[in-house]
PDB file of N, CA, C and O in Angstrom:
ATOM      1  N   UNK A   1     -24.381   9.902  -5.722  1.00  0.00           N
ATOM      2  CA  UNK A   1     -24.457  10.422  -4.168  1.00  0.00           C
ATOM      3  C   UNK A   1     -24.865  10.550  -2.404  1.00  0.00           C
ATOM      4  O   UNK A   1     -24.735  11.477  -1.604  1.00  0.00           O
ATOM      5  N   UNK A   2     -25.423   9.099  -2.269  1.00  0.00           N
ATOM      6  CA  UNK A   2     -25.796   8.991  -1.187  1.00  0.00           C
ATOM      7  C   UNK A   2     -24.721   8.264  -0.579  1.00  0.00           C
ATOM      8  O   UNK A   2     -24.711   8.684   0.578  1.00  0.00           O
ATOM      9  N   UNK A   3     -23.652   7.265  -0.722  1.00  0.00           N
ATOM     10  CA  UNK A   3     -22.123   7.175  -0.466  1.00  0.00           C
ATOM     11  C   UNK A   3     -21.921   8.817   0.006  1.00  0.00           C
ATOM     12  O   UNK A   3     -22.007   9.187   1.177  1.00  0.00           O
ATOM     13  N   UNK A   4     -21.568   9.923  -1.424  1.00  0.00           N
ATOM     14  CA  UNK A   4     -20.917  11.048  -0.925  1.00  0.00           C
ATOM     15  C   UNK A   4     -21.420  12.103  -0.001  1.00  0.00           C
ATOM     16  O   UNK A   4     -20.841  13.182   0.127  1.00  0.00           O
ATOM     17  N   UNK A   5     -22.497  11.782   0.637  1.00  0.00           N
ATOM     18  CA  UNK A   5     -23.848  12.501   1.821  1.00  0.00           C
ATOM     19  C   UNK A   5     -23.577  11.649   2.463  1.00  0.00           C
ATOM     20  O   UNK A   5     -23.847  12.127   3.565  1.00  0.00           O
ATOM     21  N   UNK A   6     -23.109  10.362   2.708  1.00  0.00           N
ATOM     22  CA  UNK A   6     -23.137   9.407   4.209  1.00  0.00           C
ATOM     23  C   UNK A   6     -21.518  10.257   4.470  1.00  0.00           C
ATOM     24  O   UNK A   6     -21.345  10.867   5.525  1.00  0.00           O
ATOM     25  N   UNK A   7     -20.711  10.220   3.689  1.00  0.00           N
ATOM     26  CA  UNK A   7     -18.823   9.901   4.113  1.00  0.00           C
ATOM     27  C   UNK A   7     -19.001  11.561   4.193  1.00  0.00           C
ATOM     28  O   UNK A   7     -18.062  11.739   4.969  1.00  0.00           O
ATOM     29  N   UNK A   8     -19.449  12.722   3.988  1.00  0.00           N
ATOM     30  CA  UNK A   8     -18.979  13.689   3.994  1.00  0.00           C
ATOM     31  C   UNK A   8     -19.726  14.133   5.611  1.00  0.00           C
ATOM     32  O   UNK A   8     -19.138  14.628   6.573  1.00  0.00           O
ATOM     33  N   UNK A   9     -21.200  13.760   5.500  1.00  0.00           N
ATOM     34  CA  UNK A   9     -21.655  13.660   7.369  1.00  0.00           C
ATOM     35  C   UNK A   9     -20.969  12.909   8.310  1.00  0.00           C
ATOM     36  O   UNK A   9     -21.078  13.141   9.514  1.00  0.00           O
ATOM     37  N   UNK A  10     -20.109  11.825   7.757  1.00  0.00           N
ATOM     38  CA  UNK A  10     -19.596  11.014   8.695  1.00  0.00           C
ATOM     39  C   UNK A  10     -18.171  11.576   9.689  1.00  0.00           C
ATOM     40  O   UNK A  10     -17.814  11.429  10.858  1.00  0.00           O
ATOM     41  N   UNK A  11     -17.479  12.499   8.094  1.00  0.00           N
ATOM     42  CA  UNK A  11     -16.555  13.442   8.061  1.00  0.00           C
ATOM     43  C   UNK A  11     -17.318  14.156   9.151  1.00  0.00           C
ATOM     44  O   UNK A  11     -16.899  13.853  10.268  1.00  0.00           O
ATOM     45  N   UNK A  12     -18.137  14.860   9.147  1.00  0.00           N
ATOM     46  CA  UNK A  12     -18.183  16.164   9.411  1.00  0.00           C
ATOM     47  C   UNK A  12     -18.383  16.353  11.207  1.00  0.00           C
ATOM     48  O   UNK A  12     -18.197  17.272  12.004  1.00  0.00           O
ATOM     49  N   UNK A  13     -18.928  14.738  11.300  1.00  0.00           N
ATOM     50  CA  UNK A  13     -19.180  14.765  12.792  1.00  0.00           C
ATOM     51  C   UNK A  13     -18.189  13.839  13.177  1.00  0.00           C
ATOM     52  O   UNK A  13     -18.525  12.808  13.760  1.00  0.00           O
ATOM     53  N   UNK A  14     -16.936  14.098  12.907  1.00  0.00           N
ATOM     54  CA  UNK A  14     -15.340  13.660  13.606  1.00  0.00           C
ATOM     55  C   UNK A  14     -14.701  15.228  14.050  1.00  0.00           C
ATOM     56  O   UNK A  14     -14.465  16.284  13.463  1.00  0.00           O
ATOM     57  N   UNK A  15     -14.580  14.690  15.454  1.00  0.00           N
ATOM     58  CA  UNK A  15     -13.872  15.733  16.484  1.00  0.00           C
ATOM     59  C   UNK A  15     -12.326  16.173  15.385  1.00  0.00           C
ATOM     60  O   UNK A  15     -11.519  15.424  14.834  1.00  0.00           O
ATOM     61  N   UNK A  16     -12.414  17.546  15.414  1.00  0.00           N
ATOM     62  CA  UNK A  16     -11.417  18.132  14.337  1.00  0.00           C
ATOM     63  C   UNK A  16     -10.632  17.910  12.801  1.00  0.00           C
ATOM     64  O   UNK A  16      -9.518  17.996  12.284  1.00  0.00           O
ATOM     65  N   UNK A  17     -11.969  17.583  12.493  1.00  0.00           N
ATOM     66  CA  UNK A  17     -12.322  17.388  10.935  1.00  0.00           C
ATOM     67  C   UNK A  17     -13.050  18.270  10.424  1.00  0.00           C
ATOM     68  O   UNK A  17     -13.662  18.976  11.226  1.00  0.00           O
ATOM     69  N   UNK A  18     -13.171  18.443   9.473  1.00  0.00           N
ATOM     70  CA  UNK A  18     -14.300  19.546   8.713  1.00  0.00           C
ATOM     71  C   UNK A  18     -13.905  18.731   6.531  1.00  0.00           C
ATOM     72  O   UNK A  18     -12.903  18.430   5.883  1.00  0.00           O
ATOM     73  N   UNK A  19     -15.657  18.750   6.254  1.00  0.00           N
ATOM     74  CA  UNK A  19     -15.248  18.312   5.577  1.00  0.00           C
ATOM     75  C   UNK A  19     -16.667  19.320   4.420  1.00  0.00           C
ATOM     76  O   UNK A  19     -17.832  19.473   4.785  1.00  0.00           O
ATOM     77  N   UNK A  20     -16.054  19.865   3.011  1.00  0.00           N
ATOM     78  CA  UNK A  20     -17.552  20.091   2.650  1.00  0.00           C
ATOM     79  C   UNK A  20     -17.993  19.121   1.546  1.00  0.00           C
ATOM     80  O   UNK A  20     -17.318  18.256   0.988  1.00  0.00           O
ATOM     81  N   UNK A  21     -19.488  19.514   1.327  1.00  0.00           N
ATOM     82  CA  UNK A  21     -19.745  18.461   0.309  1.00  0.00           C
ATOM     83  C   UNK A  21     -18.749  18.396  -1.041  1.00  0.00           C
ATOM     84  O   UNK A  21     -17.889  19.274  -0.969  1.00  0.00           O
ATOM     85  N   UNK A  22     -18.679  17.816  -1.898  1.00  0.00           N
ATOM     86  CA  UNK A  22     -17.605  17.737  -2.826  1.00  0.00           C
ATOM     87  C   UNK A  22     -19.332  17.467  -4.394  1.00  0.00           C
ATOM     88  O   UNK A  22     -20.369  16.805  -4.423  1.00  0.00           O
ATOM     89  N   UNK A  23     -18.514  18.606  -5.500  1.00  0.00           N
ATOM     90  CA  UNK A  23     -19.049  18.701  -5.840  1.00  0.00           C
ATOM     91  C   UNK A  23     -19.191  17.808  -7.469  1.00  0.00           C
ATOM     92  O   UNK A  23     -20.138  17.745  -8.252  1.00  0.00           O
ATOM     93  N   UNK A  24     -17.416  17.029  -7.537  1.00  0.00           N
ATOM     94  CA  UNK A  24     -17.884  16.313  -8.644  1.00  0.00           C
ATOM     95  C   UNK A  24     -16.975  15.330  -8.467  1.00  0.00           C
ATOM     96  O   UNK A  24     -16.380  15.462  -7.398  1.00  0.00           O
ATOM     97  N   UNK A  25     -16.491  13.981  -9.386  1.00  0.00           N
ATOM     98  CA  UNK A  25     -15.510  12.840  -8.943  1.00  0.00           C
ATOM     99  C   UNK A  25     -16.649  11.963  -7.670  1.00  0.00           C
ATOM    100  O   UNK A  25     -17.761  11.849  -7.156  1.00  0.00           O
ATOM    101  N   UNK A  26     -15.669  11.669  -7.734  1.00  0.00           N
ATOM    102  CA  UNK A  26     -15.880  10.556  -6.713  1.00  0.00           C
ATOM    103  C   UNK A  26     -15.013  10.100  -5.590  1.00  0.00           C
ATOM    104  O   UNK A  26     -14.740   8.975  -5.172  1.00  0.00           O
ATOM    105  N   UNK A  27     -14.455  11.987  -5.010  1.00  0.00           N
ATOM    106  CA  UNK A  27     -14.181  12.197  -3.720  1.00  0.00           C
ATOM    107  C   UNK A  27     -14.270  13.006  -2.918  1.00  0.00           C
ATOM    108  O   UNK A  27     -14.429  14.207  -3.137  1.00  0.00           O
ATOM    109  N   UNK A  28     -14.203  12.601  -2.111  1.00  0.00           N
ATOM    110  CA  UNK A  28     -13.937  14.066  -0.369  1.00  0.00           C
ATOM    111  C   UNK A  28     -12.534  14.634  -0.110  1.00  0.00           C
ATOM    112  O   UNK A  28     -11.505  14.155  -0.586  1.00  0.00           O
ATOM    113  N   UNK A  29     -12.581  15.377   0.449  1.00  0.00           N
ATOM    114  CA  UNK A  29     -11.554  15.765   0.761  1.00  0.00           C
ATOM    115  C   UNK A  29     -11.755  16.350   2.447  1.00  0.00           C
ATOM    116  O   UNK A  29     -12.036  17.397   3.030  1.00  0.00           O
ATOM    117  N   UNK A  30     -11.533  15.433   2.651  1.00  0.00           N
ATOM    118  CA  UNK A  30     -11.358  16.422   4.343  1.00  0.00           C
ATOM    119  C   UNK A  30     -10.183  17.347   4.642  1.00  0.00           C
ATOM    120  O   UNK A  30      -9.074  17.479   4.124  1.00  0.00           O
ATOM    121  N   UNK A  31     -10.775  17.909   5.600  1.00  0.00           N
ATOM    122  CA  UNK A  31      -9.080  18.912   6.309  1.00  0.00           C
ATOM    123  C   UNK A  31      -8.957  18.680   7.674  1.00  0.00           C
ATOM    124  O   UNK A  31      -9.553  19.387   8.486  1.00  0.00           O
ATOM    125  N   UNK A  32      -8.115  17.597   8.063  1.00  0.00           N
ATOM    126  CA  UNK A  32      -7.559  17.577   9.692  1.00  0.00           C
ATOM    127  C   UNK A  32      -6.330  18.838  10.224  1.00  0.00           C
ATOM    128  O   UNK A  32      -5.720  18.843  11.293  1.00  0.00           O
ATOM    129  N   UNK A  33      -6.255  19.621   9.343  1.00  0.00           N
ATOM    130  CA  UNK A  33      -5.847  21.527  10.096  1.00  0.00           C
ATOM    131  C   UNK A  33      -5.432  21.234  11.706  1.00  0.00           C
ATOM    132  O   UNK A  33      -4.417  21.603  12.297  1.00  0.00           O
ATOM    133  N   UNK A  34      -6.647  20.388  12.241  1.00  0.00           N
ATOM    134  CA  UNK A  34      -5.991  20.795  14.000  1.00  0.00           C
ATOM    135  C   UNK A  34      -5.282  19.652  14.465  1.00  0.00           C
ATOM    136  O   UNK A  34      -4.782  19.748  15.586  1.00  0.00           O
ATOM    137  N   UNK A  35      -5.117  18.466  13.759  1.00  0.00           N
ATOM    138  CA  UNK A  35      -4.213  17.387  14.190  1.00  0.00           C
ATOM    139  C   UNK A  35      -2.690  17.639  13.950  1.00  0.00           C
ATOM    140  O   UNK A  35      -1.796  16.823  14.173  1.00  0.00           O
ATOM    141  N   UNK A  36      -2.488  19.390  13.271  1.00  0.00           N
ATOM    142  CA  UNK A  36      -0.750  19.403  13.028  1.00  0.00           C
ATOM    143  C   UNK A  36      -0.103  18.497  12.681  1.00  0.00           C
ATOM    144  O   UNK A  36       0.733  18.033  13.456  1.00  0.00           O
ATOM    145  N   UNK A  37      -0.329  17.831  11.100  1.00  0.00           N
ATOM    146  CA  UNK A  37       0.727  17.066  10.451  1.00  0.00           C
ATOM    147  C   UNK A  37      -0.004  17.277   9.346  1.00  0.00           C
ATOM    148  O   UNK A  37      -1.188  17.465   9.066  1.00  0.00           O
ATOM    149  N   UNK A  38       1.591  17.148   8.499  1.00  0.00           N
ATOM    150  CA  UNK A  38       0.812  17.234   7.133  1.00  0.00           C
ATOM    151  C   UNK A  38       0.341  16.284   6.854  1.00  0.00           C
ATOM    152  O   UNK A  38       0.211  15.368   7.666  1.00  0.00           O
ATOM    153  N   UNK A  39      -0.199  16.190   5.179  1.00  0.00           N
ATOM    154  CA  UNK A  39      -1.321  15.008   4.926  1.00  0.00           C
ATOM    155  C   UNK A  39       0.419  13.955   4.251  1.00  0.00           C
ATOM    156  O   UNK A  39       0.480  13.230   3.258  1.00  0.00           O
ATOM    157  N   UNK A  40       1.028  14.135   4.787  1.00  0.00           N
ATOM    158  CA  UNK A  40       1.954  12.896   4.040  1.00  0.00           C
ATOM    159  C   UNK A  40       2.073  12.333   4.491  1.00  0.00           C
ATOM    160  O   UNK A  40       1.907  11.160   4.154  1.00  0.00           O
ATOM    161  N   UNK A  41       2.625  12.869   6.109  1.00  0.00           N
ATOM    162  CA  UNK A  41       2.345  12.169   7.382  1.00  0.00           C
ATOM    163  C   UNK A  41       1.431  11.676   8.233  1.00  0.00           C
ATOM    164  O   UNK A  41       1.465  10.589   8.811  1.00  0.00           O
ATOM    165  N   UNK A  42       0.173  12.966   8.319  1.00  0.00           N
ATOM    166  CA  UNK A  42      -0.784  11.972   8.606  1.00  0.00           C
ATOM    167  C   UNK A  42      -1.360  10.488   7.182  1.00  0.00           C
ATOM    168  O   UNK A  42      -2.088   9.587   7.600  1.00  0.00           O
ATOM    169  N   UNK A  43      -1.040  10.479   6.072  1.00  0.00           N
ATOM    170  CA  UNK A  43      -2.078   9.877   5.143  1.00  0.00           C
ATOM    171  C   UNK A  43      -0.687   8.296   5.338  1.00  0.00           C
ATOM    172  O   UNK A  43      -1.204   7.188   5.480  1.00  0.00           O
ATOM    173  N   UNK A  44       0.441   8.338   5.327  1.00  0.00           N
ATOM    174  CA  UNK A  44       1.863   7.126   6.095  1.00  0.00           C
ATOM    175  C   UNK A  44       0.752   6.577   7.334  1.00  0.00           C
ATOM    176  O   UNK A  44       0.156   5.504   7.238  1.00  0.00           O
ATOM    177  N   UNK A  45       0.571   7.709   8.727  1.00  0.00           N
ATOM    178  CA  UNK A  45       0.232   6.912   9.502  1.00  0.00           C
ATOM    179  C   UNK A  45      -0.784   6.360   9.528  1.00  0.00           C
ATOM    180  O   UNK A  45      -0.748   5.347  10.225  1.00  0.00           O
ATOM    181  N   UNK A  46      -2.284   6.693   8.789  1.00  0.00           N
ATOM    182  CA  UNK A  46      -3.476   6.005   8.690  1.00  0.00           C
ATOM    183  C   UNK A  46      -3.211   4.980   7.700  1.00  0.00           C
ATOM    184  O   UNK A  46      -4.128   4.171   7.834  1.00  0.00           O
ATOM    185  N   UNK A  47      -2.262   4.503   6.568  1.00  0.00           N
ATOM    186  CA  UNK A  47      -2.034   3.252   6.178  1.00  0.00           C
ATOM    187  C   UNK A  47      -1.373   2.314   6.535  1.00  0.00           C
ATOM    188  O   UNK A  47      -1.560   1.177   6.101  1.00  0.00           O
ATOM    189  N   UNK A  48      -0.402   2.645   7.468  1.00  0.00           N
ATOM    190  CA  UNK A  48       0.826   1.538   7.894  1.00  0.00           C
ATOM    191  C   UNK A  48      -0.618   1.320  10.220  1.00  0.00           C
ATOM    192  O   UNK A  48      -1.383   0.461  10.659  1.00  0.00           O
ATOM    193  N   UNK A  49      -0.349   2.018  10.488  1.00  0.00           N
ATOM    194  CA  UNK A  49      -1.700   1.634  11.784  1.00  0.00           C
ATOM    195  C   UNK A  49      -2.614   1.581  11.489  1.00  0.00           C
ATOM    196  O   UNK A  49      -3.093   1.901  12.577  1.00  0.00           O
ATOM    197  N   UNK A  50      -3.947   1.356  10.523  1.00  0.00           N
ATOM    198  CA  UNK A  50      -4.547   1.068  10.788  1.00  0.00           C
ATOM    199  C   UNK A  50      -5.588   0.565   9.138  1.00  0.00           C
ATOM    200  O   UNK A  50      -6.794   0.484   8.906  1.00  0.00           O
ATOM    201  N   UNK A  51      -4.880   0.433   8.672  1.00  0.00           N
ATOM    202  CA  UNK A  51      -4.772   0.355   6.623  1.00  0.00           C
ATOM    203  C   UNK A  51      -5.953   1.175   6.079  1.00  0.00           C
ATOM    204  O   UNK A  51      -6.575   0.694   5.132  1.00  0.00           O
ATOM    205  N   UNK A  52      -6.454   2.777   6.756  1.00  0.00           N
ATOM    206  CA  UNK A  52      -7.057   3.314   5.298  1.00  0.00           C
ATOM    207  C   UNK A  52      -6.401   3.856   4.515  1.00  0.00           C
ATOM    208  O   UNK A  52      -5.507   4.517   5.042  1.00  0.00           O
ATOM    209  N   UNK A  53      -6.428   3.895   3.281  1.00  0.00           N
ATOM    210  CA  UNK A  53      -5.770   4.739   2.326  1.00  0.00           C
ATOM    211  C   UNK A  53      -6.322   5.987   1.690  1.00  0.00           C
ATOM    212  O   UNK A  53      -7.292   6.121   0.944  1.00  0.00           O
ATOM    213  N   UNK A  54      -5.247   7.096   2.288  1.00  0.00           N
ATOM    214  CA  UNK A  54      -6.008   8.921   1.514  1.00  0.00           C
ATOM    215  C   UNK A  54      -5.131   9.026   1.151  1.00  0.00           C
ATOM    216  O   UNK A  54      -4.217   8.244   1.411  1.00  0.00           O
ATOM    217  N   UNK A  55      -4.954  10.551  -0.001  1.00  0.00           N
ATOM    218  CA  UNK A  55      -4.100  10.782  -0.480  1.00  0.00           C
ATOM    219  C   UNK A  55      -3.635  12.097  -0.365  1.00  0.00           C
ATOM    220  O   UNK A  55      -4.404  12.784  -1.036  1.00  0.00           O
ATOM    221  N   UNK A  56      -2.838  12.746   0.101  1.00  0.00           N
ATOM    222  CA  UNK A  56      -2.100  13.645   0.853  1.00  0.00           C
ATOM    223  C   UNK A  56      -2.883  14.807  -0.332  1.00  0.00           C
ATOM    224  O   UNK A  56      -3.238  14.690  -1.505  1.00  0.00           O
ATOM    225  N   UNK A  57      -2.910  15.609   0.383  1.00  0.00           N
ATOM    226  CA  UNK A  57      -3.617  16.626  -0.060  1.00  0.00           C
ATOM    227  C   UNK A  57      -2.877  17.629  -0.721  1.00  0.00           C
ATOM    228  O   UNK A  57      -3.499  18.372  -1.480  1.00  0.00           O
ATOM    229  N   UNK A  58      -0.957  17.879  -0.487  1.00  0.00           N
ATOM    230  CA  UNK A  58      -0.633  18.005  -0.681  1.00  0.00           C
ATOM    231  C   UNK A  58       0.213  18.001  -2.305  1.00  0.00           C
ATOM    232  O   UNK A  58       1.350  18.442  -2.477  1.00  0.00           O
ATOM    233  N   UNK A  59      -0.654  17.398  -3.368  1.00  0.00           N
ATOM    234  CA  UNK A  59      -0.279  16.711  -4.014  1.00  0.00           C
ATOM    235  C   UNK A  59      -1.015  17.088  -4.823  1.00  0.00           C
ATOM    236  O   UNK A  59      -0.875  16.733  -5.994  1.00  0.00           O
ATOM    237  N   UNK A  60      -2.358  18.207  -4.295  1.00  0.00           N
ATOM    238  CA  UNK A  60      -2.888  18.599  -5.164  1.00  0.00           C
ATOM    239  C   UNK A  60      -2.071  20.230  -5.157  1.00  0.00           C
ATOM    240  O   UNK A  60      -1.867  20.862  -6.194  1.00  0.00           O
ATOM    241  N   UNK A  61      -1.706  20.683  -3.862  1.00  0.00           N
ATOM    242  CA  UNK A  61      -1.126  22.058  -3.974  1.00  0.00           C
ATOM    243  C   UNK A  61      -0.932  22.362  -2.337  1.00  0.00           C
ATOM    244  O   UNK A  61      -1.516  22.033  -1.305  1.00  0.00           O
ATOM    245  N   UNK A  62       0.033  23.042  -2.639  1.00  0.00           N
ATOM    246  CA  UNK A  62       0.591  23.159  -1.001  1.00  0.00           C
ATOM    247  C   UNK A  62      -0.697  23.641   0.050  1.00  0.00           C
ATOM    248  O   UNK A  62      -0.992  23.243   1.177  1.00  0.00           O
ATOM    249  N   UNK A  63      -1.252  24.558  -0.740  1.00  0.00           N
ATOM    250  CA  UNK A  63      -2.602  25.139   0.387  1.00  0.00           C
ATOM    251  C   UNK A  63      -3.676  24.074   0.731  1.00  0.00           C
ATOM    252  O   UNK A  63      -4.586  24.292   1.530  1.00  0.00           O
ATOM    253  N   UNK A  64      -3.506  22.937   0.083  1.00  0.00           N
ATOM    254  CA  UNK A  64      -4.054  21.850   1.143  1.00  0.00           C
ATOM    255  C   UNK A  64      -3.077  20.740   1.811  1.00  0.00           C
ATOM    256  O   UNK A  64      -3.663  19.669   1.964  1.00  0.00           O
ATOM    257  N   UNK A  65      -2.089  20.741   2.128  1.00  0.00           N
ATOM    258  CA  UNK A  65      -1.693  19.999   3.062  1.00  0.00           C
ATOM    259  C   UNK A  65      -2.080  19.857   4.321  1.00  0.00           C
ATOM    260  O   UNK A  65      -1.324  19.359   5.155  1.00  0.00           O
ATOM    261  N   UNK A  66      -2.685  20.065   4.468  1.00  0.00           N
ATOM    262  CA  UNK A  66      -3.766  19.794   5.911  1.00  0.00           C
ATOM    263  C   UNK A  66      -4.952  18.603   5.667  1.00  0.00           C
ATOM    264  O   UNK A  66      -5.650  18.154   6.576  1.00  0.00           O
ATOM    265  N   UNK A  67      -5.035  18.160   4.149  1.00  0.00           N
ATOM    266  CA  UNK A  67      -6.187  18.042   3.594  1.00  0.00           C
ATOM    267  C   UNK A  67      -6.138  16.222   3.358  1.00  0.00           C
ATOM    268  O   UNK A  67      -5.128  15.765   3.895  1.00  0.00           O
ATOM    269  N   UNK A  68      -6.825  15.368   2.823  1.00  0.00           N
ATOM    270  CA  UNK A  68      -6.411  13.947   2.498  1.00  0.00           C
ATOM    271  C   UNK A  68      -8.001  13.910   1.850  1.00  0.00           C
ATOM    272  O   UNK A  68      -8.985  14.551   2.218  1.00  0.00           O
ATOM    273  N   UNK A  69      -7.859  12.858   0.686  1.00  0.00           N
ATOM    274  CA  UNK A  69      -8.543  12.552   0.069  1.00  0.00           C
ATOM    275  C   UNK A  69      -8.977  11.692  -0.739  1.00  0.00           C
ATOM    276  O   UNK A  69      -8.414  11.340  -1.775  1.00  0.00           O
ATOM    277  N   UNK A  70     -10.552  11.091  -0.092  1.00  0.00           N
ATOM    278  CA  UNK A  70     -11.116  10.275   0.197  1.00  0.00           C
ATOM    279  C   UNK A  70     -11.788   9.462  -1.408  1.00  0.00           C
ATOM    280  O   UNK A  70     -12.169  10.140  -2.362  1.00  0.00           O
ATOM    281  N   UNK A  71     -11.801   8.266  -1.392  1.00  0.00           N
ATOM    282  CA  UNK A  71     -12.942   7.964  -2.533  1.00  0.00           C
ATOM    283  C   UNK A  71     -13.829   7.895  -1.589  1.00  0.00           C
ATOM    284  O   UNK A  71     -13.673   7.978  -0.370  1.00  0.00           O
ATOM    285  N   UNK A  72     -15.205   7.668  -2.499  1.00  0.00           N
ATOM    286  CA  UNK A  72     -16.016   7.121  -1.929  1.00  0.00           C
ATOM    287  C   UNK A  72     -16.906   6.336  -2.926  1.00  0.00           C
ATOM    288  O   UNK A  72     -18.135   6.365  -2.983  1.00  0.00           O
ATOM    289  N   UNK A  73     -16.107   5.678  -3.648  1.00  0.00           N
ATOM    290  CA  UNK A  73     -16.823   4.656  -4.660  1.00  0.00           C
ATOM    291  C   UNK A  73     -16.802   3.543  -4.767  1.00  0.00           C
ATOM    292  O   UNK A  73     -17.120   2.803  -5.698  1.00  0.00           O
ATOM    293  N   UNK A  74     -16.128   3.232  -3.065  1.00  0.00           N
ATOM    294  CA  UNK A  74     -16.379   2.283  -2.354  1.00  0.00           C
ATOM    295  C   UNK A  74     -17.626   1.756  -1.946  1.00  0.00           C
ATOM    296  O   UNK A  74     -18.609   2.498  -1.970  1.00  0.00           O
ATOM    297  N   UNK A  75     -17.779   0.002  -1.391  1.00  0.00           N
ATOM    298  CA  UNK A  75     -19.498  -0.025  -1.076  1.00  0.00           C
ATOM    299  C   UNK A  75     -19.570   0.484   0.135  1.00  0.00           C
ATOM    300  O   UNK A  75     -18.615   0.755   0.863  1.00  0.00           O
ATOM    301  N   UNK A  76     -21.033   0.659   0.429  1.00  0.00           N
ATOM    302  CA  UNK A  76     -20.978   1.436   1.792  1.00  0.00           C
ATOM    303  C   UNK A  76     -20.296   0.771   2.968  1.00  0.00           C
ATOM    304  O   UNK A  76     -20.039   1.459   3.956  1.00  0.00           O
ATOM    305  N   UNK A  77     -19.963  -0.600   2.939  1.00  0.00           N
ATOM    306  CA  UNK A  77     -19.933  -1.642   4.137  1.00  0.00           C
ATOM    307  C   UNK A  77     -18.131  -1.038   4.328  1.00  0.00           C
ATOM    308  O   UNK A  77     -17.783  -0.713   5.463  1.00  0.00           O
ATOM    309  N   UNK A  78     -17.069  -0.932   3.126  1.00  0.00           N
ATOM    310  CA  UNK A  78     -16.179  -0.298   3.575  1.00  0.00           C
ATOM    311  C   UNK A  78     -15.957   1.078   3.794  1.00  0.00           C
ATOM    312  O   UNK A  78     -15.027   1.521   4.468  1.00  0.00           O
ATOM    313  N   UNK A  79     -17.001   1.900   3.094  1.00  0.00           N
ATOM    314  CA  UNK A  79     -16.632   3.798   3.676  1.00  0.00           C
ATOM    315  C   UNK A  79     -17.080   3.468   5.484  1.00  0.00           C
ATOM    316  O   UNK A  79     -16.708   4.151   6.439  1.00  0.00           O
ATOM    317  N   UNK A  80     -17.760   2.516   5.522  1.00  0.00           N
ATOM    318  CA  UNK A  80     -18.379   2.544   7.166  1.00  0.00           C
ATOM    319  C   UNK A  80     -17.007   2.057   7.789  1.00  0.00           C
ATOM    320  O   UNK A  80     -16.353   2.798   8.524  1.00  0.00           O
ATOM    321  N   UNK A  81     -16.549   0.602   7.417  1.00  0.00           N
ATOM    322  CA  UNK A  81     -15.746   0.030   8.072  1.00  0.00           C
ATOM    323  C   UNK A  81     -14.129   1.062   7.734  1.00  0.00           C
ATOM    324  O   UNK A  81     -13.099   0.512   8.122  1.00  0.00           O
ATOM    325  N   UNK A  82     -14.006   2.144   7.209  1.00  0.00           N
ATOM    326  CA  UNK A  82     -13.416   2.710   6.915  1.00  0.00           C
ATOM    327  C   UNK A  82     -13.212   4.667   8.066  1.00  0.00           C
ATOM    328  O   UNK A  82     -12.601   5.598   8.590  1.00  0.00           O
ATOM    329  N   UNK A  83     -14.240   3.999   7.718  1.00  0.00           N
ATOM    330  CA  UNK A  83     -14.619   5.930   9.167  1.00  0.00           C
ATOM    331  C   UNK A  83     -14.908   5.672  10.318  1.00  0.00           C
ATOM    332  O   UNK A  83     -14.883   6.530  11.201  1.00  0.00           O
ATOM    333  N   UNK A  84     -15.288   4.235  10.547  1.00  0.00           N
ATOM    334  CA  UNK A  84     -15.125   3.633  12.205  1.00  0.00           C
ATOM    335  C   UNK A  84     -13.798   3.547  12.587  1.00  0.00           C
ATOM    336  O   UNK A  84     -13.774   3.930  13.756  1.00  0.00           O
ATOM    337  N   UNK A  85     -12.127   3.104  12.053  1.00  0.00           N
ATOM    338  CA  UNK A  85     -11.257   2.805  12.267  1.00  0.00           C
ATOM    339  C   UNK A  85     -10.656   4.454  12.177  1.00  0.00           C
ATOM    340  O   UNK A  85      -9.841   4.699  13.066  1.00  0.00           O
ATOM    341  N   UNK A  86     -10.816   5.076  11.663  1.00  0.00           N
ATOM    342  CA  UNK A  86     -10.609   6.684  11.460  1.00  0.00           C
ATOM    343  C   UNK A  86     -10.894   7.075  12.681  1.00  0.00           C
ATOM    344  O   UNK A  86     -10.024   7.810  13.149  1.00  0.00           O
ATOM    345  N   UNK A  87     -12.063   6.794  13.591  1.00  0.00           N
ATOM    346  CA  UNK A  87     -13.006   7.089  14.387  1.00  0.00           C
ATOM    347  C   UNK A  87     -12.816   7.126  15.627  1.00  0.00           C
ATOM    348  O   UNK A  87     -13.009   7.889  16.574  1.00  0.00           O
ATOM    349  N   UNK A  88     -12.159   5.575  15.292  1.00  0.00           N
ATOM    350  CA  UNK A  88     -11.168   5.216  16.905  1.00  0.00           C
ATOM    351  C   UNK A  88      -9.853   5.157  17.073  1.00  0.00           C
ATOM    352  O   UNK A  88      -9.241   4.595  17.981  1.00  0.00           O
ATOM    353  N   UNK A  89      -9.173   6.133  15.593  1.00  0.00           N
ATOM    354  CA  UNK A  89      -7.952   6.532  15.802  1.00  0.00           C
ATOM    355  C   UNK A  89      -7.010   7.534  16.165  1.00  0.00           C
ATOM    356  O   UNK A  89      -6.121   7.676  17.005  1.00  0.00           O
ATOM    357  N   UNK A  90      -7.605   8.282  15.080  1.00  0.00           N
ATOM    358  CA  UNK A  90      -7.649   9.927  14.906  1.00  0.00           C
ATOM    359  C   UNK A  90      -6.978  10.245  16.600  1.00  0.00           C
ATOM    360  O   UNK A  90      -5.823  10.528  16.919  1.00  0.00           O
ATOM    361  N   UNK A  91      -8.202  10.067  17.462  1.00  0.00           N
ATOM    362  CA  UNK A  91      -7.642  10.844  18.557  1.00  0.00           C
ATOM    363  C   UNK A  91      -6.366  11.181  19.205  1.00  0.00           C
ATOM    364  O   UNK A  91      -5.935  12.227  19.689  1.00  0.00           O
ATOM    365  N   UNK A  92      -5.793   9.769  19.053  1.00  0.00           N
ATOM    366  CA  UNK A  92      -4.930   9.518  19.253  1.00  0.00           C
ATOM    367  C   UNK A  92      -2.982  10.351  18.687  1.00  0.00           C
ATOM    368  O   UNK A  92      -1.756  10.428  18.599  1.00  0.00           O
ATOM    369  N   UNK A  93      -3.991  10.620  18.559  1.00  0.00           N
ATOM    370  CA  UNK A  93      -3.334  11.662  17.450  1.00  0.00           C
ATOM    371  C   UNK A  93      -2.823  13.136  18.033  1.00  0.00           C
ATOM    372  O   UNK A  93      -2.051  13.932  17.497  1.00  0.00           O
ATOM    373  N   UNK A  94      -3.332  13.206  18.976  1.00  0.00           N
ATOM    374  CA  UNK A  94      -4.055  15.220  18.761  1.00  0.00           C
ATOM    375  C   UNK A  94      -3.518  15.083  20.190  1.00  0.00           C
ATOM    376  O   UNK A  94      -3.560  16.042  20.960  1.00  0.00           O
TER     377      UNK A  94
END
């Protein structure tokens, strides 16, 4: 629960990202719609440019094409490292 809450909070603090606290499983599902990229394009960029893996939201339906799914089952240090990379890289996409 601690990792979920921290990860959700950190996503909510990012400019252009919104994130509702998940109610189940081990995933957060932030919305990146302000970046005007498909979830597949965004997922590919994050993997290639900064080594952060997110599942494209479109895999869960067309309505979620601005979302990515991230697991919070990783260690706190891995979560913090990934969030830091995202926070530094995302502004370059606007």
